[in-house]
Residue frames as qw, qx, qy, qz and C-alpha x, y, z in Angstrom:
[[0.624, 0.409, -0.102, -0.658, 6.61, 70.59, 65.34],
 [0.439, 0.326, -0.807, -0.223, 8.29, 67.47, 64.01],
 [0.024, 0.008, 0.929, -0.369, 7.31, 65.49, 67.12],
 [0.482, 0.320, 0.395, -0.714, 3.75, 66.77, 66.90],
 [0.609, 0.416, -0.397, -0.547, 3.55, 65.70, 63.27],
 [0.290, 0.224, -0.930, 0.003, 4.95, 62.26, 64.08],
 [0.206, 0.141, 0.807, -0.536, 2.41, 61.75, 66.86],
 [0.572, 0.394, 0.101, -0.712, -0.41, 62.91, 64.58],
 [0.534, 0.375, -0.660, -0.373, 0.74, 60.48, 61.91],
 [0.095, 0.091, -0.962, 0.241, 0.90, 57.68, 64.46],
 [0.398, 0.264, 0.579, -0.661, -2.64, 58.44, 65.61],
 [0.617, 0.435, -0.209, -0.621, -3.86, 58.44, 61.99],
 [0.352, 0.317, -0.870, -0.137, -2.07, 55.14, 61.32],
 [0.071, 0.061, 0.919, -0.383, -3.69, 53.41, 64.30],
 [0.494, 0.356, 0.325, -0.724, -7.11, 54.87, 63.52],
 [0.569, 0.397, -0.491, -0.528, -6.99, 53.56, 59.96],
 [0.243, 0.156, -0.956, 0.050, -6.10, 50.09, 61.22],
 [0.219, 0.180, 0.768, -0.575, -8.90, 50.08, 63.77],
 [0.554, 0.382, 0.039, -0.738, -11.48, 51.16, 61.21],
 [0.600, 0.373, -0.589, -0.393, -10.54, 48.31, 58.89],
 [0.087, 0.263, -0.941, 0.193, -9.98, 45.50, 61.39],
 [0.243, 0.256, 0.844, -0.405, -13.56, 44.91, 62.58],
 [0.411, 0.268, -0.130, -0.862, -16.99, 44.93, 60.96],
 [0.774, 0.082, -0.440, -0.448, -17.99, 41.36, 60.04],
 [0.916, -0.351, 0.108, -0.161, -18.30, 37.99, 61.77],
 [0.522, 0.600, -0.555, 0.245, -14.87, 36.77, 62.74],
 [0.826, -0.432, -0.220, 0.287, -12.57, 35.20, 65.28],
 [0.095, 0.920, -0.268, 0.272, -9.71, 37.15, 66.83],
 [0.809, 0.018, -0.394, 0.435, -6.30, 36.54, 68.38],
 [0.332, -0.912, 0.181, -0.158, -4.88, 37.97, 71.59],
 [0.802, 0.278, -0.369, 0.380, -1.13, 37.46, 71.75],
 [0.504, -0.841, 0.192, -0.052, 0.68, 37.67, 75.09],
 [0.856, 0.332, -0.171, 0.357, 4.37, 37.50, 74.26],
 [0.421, 0.441, -0.376, 0.698, 7.54, 38.18, 76.21],
 [0.223, -0.142, -0.616, 0.742, 7.73, 39.89, 79.58],
 [0.165, -0.745, -0.602, -0.236, 4.32, 41.02, 80.86],
 [0.327, -0.198, -0.250, 0.890, 4.82, 44.66, 81.73],
 [0.243, 0.274, 0.010, -0.930, 3.01, 47.52, 80.03],
 [0.252, 0.305, 0.916, 0.065, -0.40, 46.00, 79.21],
 [0.262, 0.495, 0.189, -0.807, -2.22, 49.12, 77.98],
 [0.384, 0.315, -0.553, -0.669, -2.43, 48.14, 74.31],
 [0.218, -0.067, -0.971, -0.071, -3.39, 44.55, 75.11],
 [0.091, 0.405, 0.714, -0.563, -6.09, 45.66, 77.54],
 [0.346, 0.453, -0.054, -0.820, -7.51, 48.06, 74.96],
 [0.365, 0.192, -0.775, -0.479, -7.59, 45.27, 72.35],
 [0.126, -0.199, -0.954, 0.188, -9.24, 42.84, 74.79],
 [0.210, 0.442, 0.463, -0.739, -11.84, 45.45, 75.72],
 [0.391, 0.369, -0.355, -0.765, -12.62, 46.07, 72.06],
 [0.335, 0.046, -0.904, -0.261, -13.07, 42.34, 71.41],
 [0.018, 0.274, 0.834, -0.479, -15.26, 42.02, 74.49],
 [0.303, 0.494, 0.283, -0.764, -17.65, 44.70, 73.18],
 [0.342, 0.358, -0.532, -0.687, -17.69, 43.71, 69.51],
 [0.781, 0.107, 0.454, -0.415, -20.59, 41.37, 68.72],
 [0.745, 0.558, -0.291, -0.221, -19.08, 40.36, 65.39],
 [0.197, 0.500, -0.822, 0.188, -16.19, 38.63, 67.16],
 [0.856, -0.207, -0.257, -0.398, -17.53, 35.16, 67.91],
 [0.922, -0.341, -0.041, 0.182, -14.51, 33.69, 69.67],
 [0.049, 0.910, -0.403, 0.088, -10.92, 34.50, 70.68],
 [0.911, 0.076, -0.265, 0.307, -7.72, 32.50, 70.46],
 [0.354, -0.898, 0.260, -0.039, -5.38, 33.45, 73.32],
 [0.846, 0.333, -0.264, 0.322, -1.81, 32.71, 72.27],
 [0.484, -0.849, 0.209, -0.024, 0.61, 32.82, 75.21],
 [0.833, 0.259, -0.211, 0.442, 4.36, 32.70, 74.78],
 [0.093, -0.808, 0.231, -0.534, 5.61, 34.38, 77.94],
 [0.535, 0.035, -0.715, 0.449, 7.71, 33.54, 81.00],
 [0.361, -0.727, -0.529, 0.246, 5.49, 35.87, 83.05],
 [0.251, 0.530, -0.007, 0.810, 6.19, 39.33, 84.35],
 [0.125, -0.276, 0.380, -0.874, 4.86, 41.88, 86.80],
 [0.016, 0.267, 0.910, -0.318, 2.43, 40.53, 89.38],
 [0.293, 0.530, 0.352, -0.714, -0.10, 43.33, 88.98],
 [0.351, 0.431, -0.471, -0.685, 0.14, 43.32, 85.18],
 [0.171, 0.018, -0.970, -0.173, -0.43, 39.56, 85.04],
 [0.120, 0.418, 0.775, -0.458, -3.48, 39.84, 87.30],
 [0.295, 0.523, 0.027, -0.800, -4.80, 42.72, 85.19],
 [0.335, 0.275, -0.706, -0.561, -4.58, 40.71, 81.99],
 [0.080, -0.149, -0.982, 0.084, -6.15, 37.66, 83.62],
 [0.196, 0.480, 0.588, -0.621, -9.12, 39.65, 84.90],
 [0.359, 0.488, -0.217, -0.765, -9.70, 41.34, 81.52],
 [0.297, 0.178, -0.858, -0.380, -9.57, 37.99, 79.75],
 [0.047, 0.266, 0.911, -0.311, -12.02, 36.49, 82.25],
 [0.340, 0.530, 0.278, -0.726, -14.48, 39.26, 81.39],
 [0.373, 0.409, -0.566, -0.611, -13.94, 38.46, 77.72],
 [0.169, 0.039, -0.981, -0.084, -14.46, 34.73, 78.33],
 [0.240, 0.357, 0.711, -0.557, -17.77, 35.48, 80.05],
 [0.451, 0.566, 0.016, -0.690, -19.05, 36.93, 76.74],
 [0.780, 0.505, -0.270, -0.252, -17.64, 34.52, 74.13],
 [0.975, -0.111, 0.019, 0.192, -15.43, 31.41, 73.83],
 [0.068, 0.869, -0.487, 0.049, -11.76, 31.98, 74.66],
 [0.989, -0.033, -0.010, 0.144, -9.35, 29.11, 74.00],
 [0.218, -0.867, 0.426, 0.135, -5.72, 29.35, 75.07],
 [0.911, 0.328, -0.137, 0.208, -2.76, 27.96, 73.15],
 [0.526, -0.763, 0.285, 0.245, 0.53, 27.80, 75.04],
 [0.603, 0.724, -0.335, 0.025, 3.65, 28.29, 72.97],
 [0.623, 0.335, -0.595, 0.381, 7.22, 27.47, 73.94],
 [0.286, -0.093, -0.660, 0.689, 6.70, 28.92, 77.41],
 [0.388, -0.607, -0.269, -0.640, 3.66, 29.98, 79.42],
 [0.599, -0.182, -0.636, 0.451, 5.00, 30.04, 82.94],
 [0.216, -0.310, -0.456, 0.806, 4.14, 31.89, 86.14],
 [0.265, 0.489, 0.172, -0.813, 2.34, 35.08, 85.02],
 [0.320, 0.226, -0.669, -0.632, 2.06, 33.51, 81.55],
 [0.193, -0.228, -0.954, 0.023, 0.23, 30.57, 83.11],
 [0.088, 0.451, 0.552, -0.696, -1.99, 32.95, 85.08],
 [0.325, 0.386, -0.228, -0.833, -3.02, 34.68, 81.86],
 [0.316, 0.076, -0.850, -0.414, -3.70, 31.38, 80.07],
 [0.078, -0.263, -0.915, 0.295, -5.93, 30.14, 82.90],
 [0.313, 0.336, 0.214, -0.862, -8.43, 32.88, 82.09],
 [0.409, 0.175, -0.630, -0.637, -9.46, 30.85, 79.03],
 [0.844, -0.066, 0.109, -0.520, -12.33, 28.38, 78.90],
 [0.987, 0.055, 0.104, 0.106, -10.00, 25.71, 77.52],
 [0.138, -0.843, 0.489, 0.174, -6.19, 25.51, 77.63],
 [0.956, 0.266, 0.004, 0.120, -3.95, 23.58, 75.24],
 [0.245, -0.805, 0.504, 0.195, -0.18, 23.10, 75.48],
 [0.722, 0.454, -0.518, -0.058, 2.38, 21.21, 73.43],
 [0.915, -0.272, -0.249, 0.162, 4.18, 18.33, 75.17],
 [0.665, 0.056, -0.177, 0.723, 7.36, 20.42, 75.33],
 [0.115, -0.814, -0.099, -0.560, 5.73, 23.69, 76.49],
 [0.396, -0.018, -0.603, 0.692, 7.35, 25.02, 79.65],
 [0.385, -0.641, -0.251, -0.615, 4.65, 26.08, 82.09],
 [0.700, -0.480, -0.457, 0.266, 3.93, 25.95, 85.82],
 [0.385, 0.180, -0.258, 0.868, 6.30, 28.04, 87.95],
 [0.376, -0.772, -0.401, -0.320, 3.45, 28.99, 90.28],
 [0.611, -0.471, -0.276, 0.573, 4.99, 31.50, 92.63],
 [0.111, 0.969, 0.061, 0.211, 6.21, 35.05, 93.12],
 [0.732, -0.188, -0.113, 0.645, 9.62, 36.56, 93.68],
 [0.007, -0.997, -0.019, 0.073, 11.18, 39.95, 94.30],
 [0.787, 0.203, -0.010, 0.582, 14.50, 40.84, 92.76],
 [0.221, -0.967, 0.007, 0.126, 16.60, 43.55, 94.41],
 [0.699, 0.512, -0.203, 0.457, 19.85, 44.57, 92.71],
 [0.610, -0.714, -0.053, 0.339, 22.68, 45.39, 95.12],
 [0.532, 0.718, -0.037, 0.448, 24.98, 48.26, 94.10],
 [0.488, -0.868, 0.086, 0.033, 26.50, 49.12, 97.48],
 [0.786, -0.277, 0.307, 0.459, 29.84, 47.44, 96.70],
 [0.535, 0.505, 0.323, 0.596, 30.16, 49.20, 93.36],
 [0.079, -0.943, -0.119, -0.302, 29.35, 52.59, 94.91],
 [0.647, -0.712, 0.168, 0.216, 32.01, 52.07, 97.57],
 [0.740, 0.018, 0.345, 0.578, 34.59, 51.30, 94.89],
 [0.320, 0.652, 0.307, 0.615, 33.61, 54.47, 93.07],
 [0.264, -0.059, -0.367, 0.890, 33.76, 56.51, 96.26],
 [0.331, -0.390, -0.318, -0.799, 30.04, 57.28, 96.17],
 [0.064, -0.181, -0.815, 0.547, 27.74, 57.46, 99.18],
 [0.329, -0.415, -0.465, -0.709, 23.98, 57.75, 99.50],
 [0.049, 0.104, 0.722, -0.682, 21.85, 58.64, 102.50],
 [0.290, -0.429, -0.677, -0.523, 18.08, 58.14, 102.75],
 [0.183, 0.001, 0.517, -0.836, 15.62, 59.91, 105.03],
 [0.326, -0.280, -0.807, -0.405, 12.35, 57.96, 105.31],
 [0.466, -0.426, 0.055, -0.773, 9.08, 58.55, 107.14],
 [0.870, -0.306, 0.211, -0.323, 8.96, 55.01, 108.53],
 [0.464, -0.500, 0.718, 0.136, 11.22, 52.01, 109.05],
 [0.658, 0.220, 0.702, 0.162, 9.79, 50.16, 106.06],
 [0.389, 0.833, 0.080, -0.386, 9.63, 53.12, 103.67],
 [0.333, 0.733, -0.544, -0.236, 12.95, 52.32, 101.99],
 [0.720, -0.180, 0.670, -0.035, 12.84, 48.54, 102.47],
 [0.792, 0.402, 0.426, 0.172, 14.28, 46.89, 99.38],
 [0.168, 0.935, -0.231, -0.209, 16.63, 49.72, 98.50],
 [0.907, 0.322, -0.115, 0.246, 19.55, 48.55, 96.33],
 [0.231, 0.787, -0.342, 0.459, 21.97, 50.83, 98.19],
 [0.223, -0.487, 0.721, -0.440, 22.34, 48.73, 101.37],
 [0.293, -0.071, -0.953, -0.027, 21.71, 45.16, 102.52],
 [0.556, -0.507, -0.271, -0.600, 18.23, 44.65, 103.93],
 [0.260, -0.387, 0.689, -0.555, 17.75, 44.05, 107.63],
 [0.041, -0.116, -0.990, 0.073, 16.26, 40.87, 109.06],
 [0.258, 0.484, 0.558, -0.623, 13.08, 42.79, 109.94],
 [0.390, 0.521, -0.253, -0.716, 12.78, 44.11, 106.39],
 [0.209, 0.180, -0.908, -0.314, 13.26, 40.63, 104.94],
 [0.099, 0.302, 0.897, -0.306, 10.44, 39.28, 107.13],
 [0.312, 0.558, 0.241, -0.730, 8.21, 42.18, 106.08],
 [0.383, 0.461, -0.505, -0.621, 8.82, 41.59, 102.36],
 [0.096, 0.047, -0.990, -0.090, 8.44, 37.82, 102.71],
 [0.259, 0.410, 0.715, -0.504, 4.99, 38.39, 104.21],
 [0.424, 0.574, -0.076, -0.696, 3.99, 40.45, 101.17],
 [0.299, 0.341, -0.800, -0.392, 5.31, 37.80, 98.80],
 [0.078, 0.111, 0.969, -0.207, 3.48, 35.14, 100.80],
 [0.397, 0.501, 0.447, -0.626, 0.20, 37.02, 100.44],
 [0.443, 0.541, -0.391, -0.598, 0.71, 37.33, 96.66],
 [0.130, 0.204, -0.960, -0.143, 1.52, 33.62, 96.49],
 [0.274, 0.296, 0.819, -0.408, -1.76, 32.76, 98.25],
 [0.464, 0.579, 0.081, -0.665, -3.59, 34.89, 95.70],
 [0.334, 0.446, -0.710, -0.432, -1.93, 33.01, 92.84],
 [0.021, -0.007, 0.995, -0.094, -2.76, 29.62, 94.35],
 [0.373, 0.433, 0.591, -0.569, -6.38, 30.66, 94.90],
 [0.459, 0.558, -0.246, -0.646, -6.63, 31.76, 91.27],
 [0.253, 0.281, -0.889, -0.259, -5.34, 28.39, 90.04],
 [0.171, 0.172, 0.907, -0.344, -7.74, 26.52, 92.36],
 [0.437, 0.536, 0.362, -0.625, -10.71, 28.48, 91.04],
 [0.414, 0.565, -0.423, -0.575, -9.71, 28.46, 87.37],
 [0.372, 0.273, -0.864, -0.200, -8.90, 24.75, 87.18],
 [0.803, -0.317, -0.041, -0.503, -11.36, 23.55, 89.84],
 [0.677, 0.197, -0.655, 0.271, -8.60, 21.66, 91.66],
 [0.686, -0.647, -0.303, 0.139, -8.27, 20.87, 95.38],
 [0.052, -0.959, 0.241, -0.141, -6.18, 23.51, 97.13],
 [0.683, -0.533, 0.483, 0.126, -3.82, 20.94, 98.61],
 [0.815, 0.297, 0.384, 0.316, -3.11, 19.61, 95.11],
 [0.361, 0.872, 0.019, 0.331, -2.25, 23.07, 93.84],
 [0.394, -0.861, 0.315, -0.059, -0.15, 23.84, 96.92],
 [0.854, -0.225, 0.406, 0.235, 1.91, 20.71, 96.23],
 [0.687, 0.393, 0.322, 0.519, 2.92, 22.01, 92.79],
 [0.075, 0.956, 0.112, 0.259, 3.12, 25.70, 93.74],
 [0.676, -0.599, 0.119, 0.412, 6.76, 25.69, 94.77],
 [0.080, 0.819, -0.328, -0.464, 8.00, 27.49, 91.67],
 [0.543, -0.141, 0.762, 0.322, 8.78, 24.33, 89.71],
 [0.382, 0.417, -0.434, -0.701, 8.66, 24.35, 85.91],
 [0.685, 0.154, 0.692, -0.170, 6.44, 21.74, 84.24],
 [0.057, -0.061, 0.738, 0.669, 6.29, 20.39, 80.72],
 [0.548, -0.007, -0.220, -0.807, 2.99, 20.45, 78.88],
 [0.645, -0.075, -0.748, -0.138, 2.67, 16.69, 79.43],
 [0.309, -0.139, -0.723, 0.602, 3.18, 17.08, 83.19],
 [0.236, 0.054, 0.175, -0.954, 0.76, 20.01, 83.29],
 [0.628, -0.077, -0.493, -0.597, -1.90, 17.84, 81.63],
 [0.576, -0.135, -0.788, 0.171, -1.37, 15.08, 84.19],
 [0.207, -0.188, -0.566, 0.776, -1.71, 17.61, 87.03],
 [0.072, 0.731, 0.676, -0.059, -4.83, 19.24, 85.59],
 [0.149, -0.580, 0.004, 0.801, -3.33, 22.62, 84.69],
 [0.268, 0.310, -0.479, -0.776, -4.21, 22.23, 80.99],
 [0.774, 0.197, 0.304, -0.519, -7.05, 20.47, 79.20],
 [0.911, 0.338, 0.227, 0.064, -5.29, 18.86, 76.25],
 [0.476, -0.412, 0.456, 0.629, -2.09, 18.62, 74.23],
 [0.534, 0.640, 0.476, 0.281, -1.98, 20.40, 70.91],
 [0.388, -0.063, 0.123, 0.911, -0.58, 23.37, 69.07],
 [0.167, 0.343, 0.084, -0.921, -2.04, 26.64, 67.88],
 [0.359, 0.043, -0.641, -0.677, -3.74, 25.07, 64.84],
 [0.341, -0.301, -0.890, 0.023, -5.54, 22.53, 67.01],
 [0.066, -0.420, -0.524, 0.739, -6.63, 25.19, 69.48],
 [0.255, 0.263, -0.205, -0.907, -8.02, 27.25, 66.60],
 [0.362, -0.102, -0.824, -0.423, -9.84, 24.22, 65.20],
 [0.264, -0.412, -0.817, 0.304, -11.50, 23.58, 68.55],
 [0.027, 0.381, 0.246, -0.891, -12.33, 27.27, 68.94],
 [0.296, 0.060, -0.507, -0.807, -14.09, 27.31, 65.57],
 [0.385, -0.294, -0.860, -0.160, -16.27, 24.41, 66.68],
 [0.227, -0.450, -0.642, 0.578, -17.08, 26.05, 70.01],
 [0.079, 0.391, 0.040, -0.916, -17.91, 29.38, 68.34],
 [0.546, 0.516, 0.655, -0.077, -20.01, 27.68, 65.61],
 [0.261, 0.799, -0.209, -0.500, -18.26, 29.48, 62.76],
 [0.888, 0.460, 0.013, 0.016, -17.14, 28.25, 59.35],
 [0.819, -0.163, 0.146, 0.531, -13.57, 27.30, 58.55],
 [0.450, 0.468, 0.213, 0.730, -13.16, 30.31, 56.27],
 [0.275, -0.930, -0.244, -0.027, -14.22, 32.78, 58.98],
 [0.415, 0.681, -0.294, 0.526, -11.44, 35.41, 59.14],
 [0.710, -0.490, -0.312, 0.398, -9.13, 35.58, 62.14],
 [0.095, 0.940, -0.021, 0.328, -8.27, 39.11, 63.22],
 [0.687, -0.049, -0.318, 0.651, -4.87, 40.11, 64.61],
 [0.268, -0.823, -0.238, 0.441, -4.27, 43.06, 66.90],
 [0.441, 0.860, 0.018, 0.257, -3.35, 46.18, 64.86],
 [0.712, -0.384, 0.010, 0.587, 0.31, 47.12, 65.20],
 [0.078, 0.930, -0.107, -0.343, 2.09, 50.39, 64.62],
 [0.787, 0.579, -0.123, 0.175, 4.50, 50.52, 61.70],
 [0.793, -0.241, -0.053, 0.557, 8.22, 50.10, 62.31],
 [0.372, 0.484, 0.101, 0.786, 8.95, 53.37, 60.54],
 [0.314, -0.778, -0.107, -0.533, 6.82, 55.39, 62.94],
 [0.819, -0.549, -0.108, 0.130, 8.21, 53.53, 65.95],
 [0.731, 0.007, 0.009, 0.683, 11.81, 54.19, 64.90],
 [0.145, 0.642, 0.128, 0.742, 10.98, 57.82, 64.16],
 [0.524, -0.783, -0.106, -0.318, 9.54, 58.35, 67.64],
 [0.854, -0.390, -0.048, 0.341, 12.48, 56.60, 69.31],
 [0.587, 0.254, 0.057, 0.767, 14.95, 58.79, 67.42],
 [0.068, -0.721, -0.133, -0.677, 13.05, 61.98, 68.22],
 [0.646, -0.718, -0.038, -0.256, 12.61, 61.16, 71.90],
 [0.227, 0.641, -0.673, 0.289, 16.03, 59.57, 72.31],
 [0.509, -0.275, 0.708, -0.406, 14.64, 56.54, 74.18],
 [0.204, -0.030, -0.941, -0.270, 13.61, 52.94, 73.57],
 [0.553, -0.291, -0.136, -0.769, 9.83, 52.73, 73.83],
 [0.872, -0.250, -0.393, -0.148, 10.03, 49.32, 75.53],
 [0.361, 0.406, -0.613, 0.574, 12.84, 50.20, 77.93],
 [0.701, -0.607, -0.357, -0.114, 12.35, 49.03, 81.54],
 [0.063, -0.758, 0.453, -0.465, 14.01, 50.60, 84.57],
 [0.649, 0.009, -0.729, 0.219, 15.83, 48.10, 86.81],
 [0.324, -0.454, 0.370, -0.743, 13.97, 48.73, 90.06],
 [0.126, 0.008, 0.943, -0.307, 12.78, 46.27, 92.73],
 [0.607, 0.017, -0.193, -0.771, 9.47, 44.75, 91.72],
 [0.620, -0.044, 0.727, -0.292, 7.26, 41.79, 92.54],
 [0.368, 0.385, -0.645, -0.547, 7.27, 39.28, 89.72],
 [0.862, 0.104, 0.445, -0.220, 5.23, 36.31, 88.58],
 [0.583, 0.688, -0.411, -0.133, 8.10, 35.10, 86.39],
 [0.970, -0.185, 0.066, 0.145, 10.29, 31.99, 86.28]]
């Protein structure tokens, strides 16, 4: 009963925020911060902004080193749909690399500070190895799989040469997809993008020289330019995404006995530097 009441209160809290956040001409902010993983709330917010006619433009603030390959693509595609309806200007914070860069490139115009860390065009797969630890603990694990690639990437044994080739092919295909996205978003020659798509980190100044961003400037400058593009007054309100209260979050975590943002350390494909 306590959990049910907490969930009901959480639903009421979010509903009240949503009812009050929209309703008159405004700009809005989409913030992509930290590791890009669970994108459900962000996607719901982006969808709402896409459909709301009172929102005349969106500032996309990115401060992320990237994250999951699929999650980064998902955010990029949703933001592209938003940018097809109204101006979306991106402001890169301290870091907007790999998947963070992919998200930013969905915007009509991209600004970075000279010291922003961006670039890192590439994909990697991280596989923890626990075989040595298990041996020390006297533990053993056997796996029965339906095919030779079914348990490729398991952390319980070193991968075979054949498995490494198989996974490298998958990573290569994802890398091609990333490069193609950059080529299309920035209207750059593919060979030029390929030359910088070796995973290297770039400063905002270098990114400007290479054509990955449009101008140097911070969040205030990006917002100023967005206002001009959206043809709204300086005093037009800027809406932030509604957030749940800390009290309710802590209550749910205590009741469930988990951290709501906890991530399981499993092999995954990452657009992250």
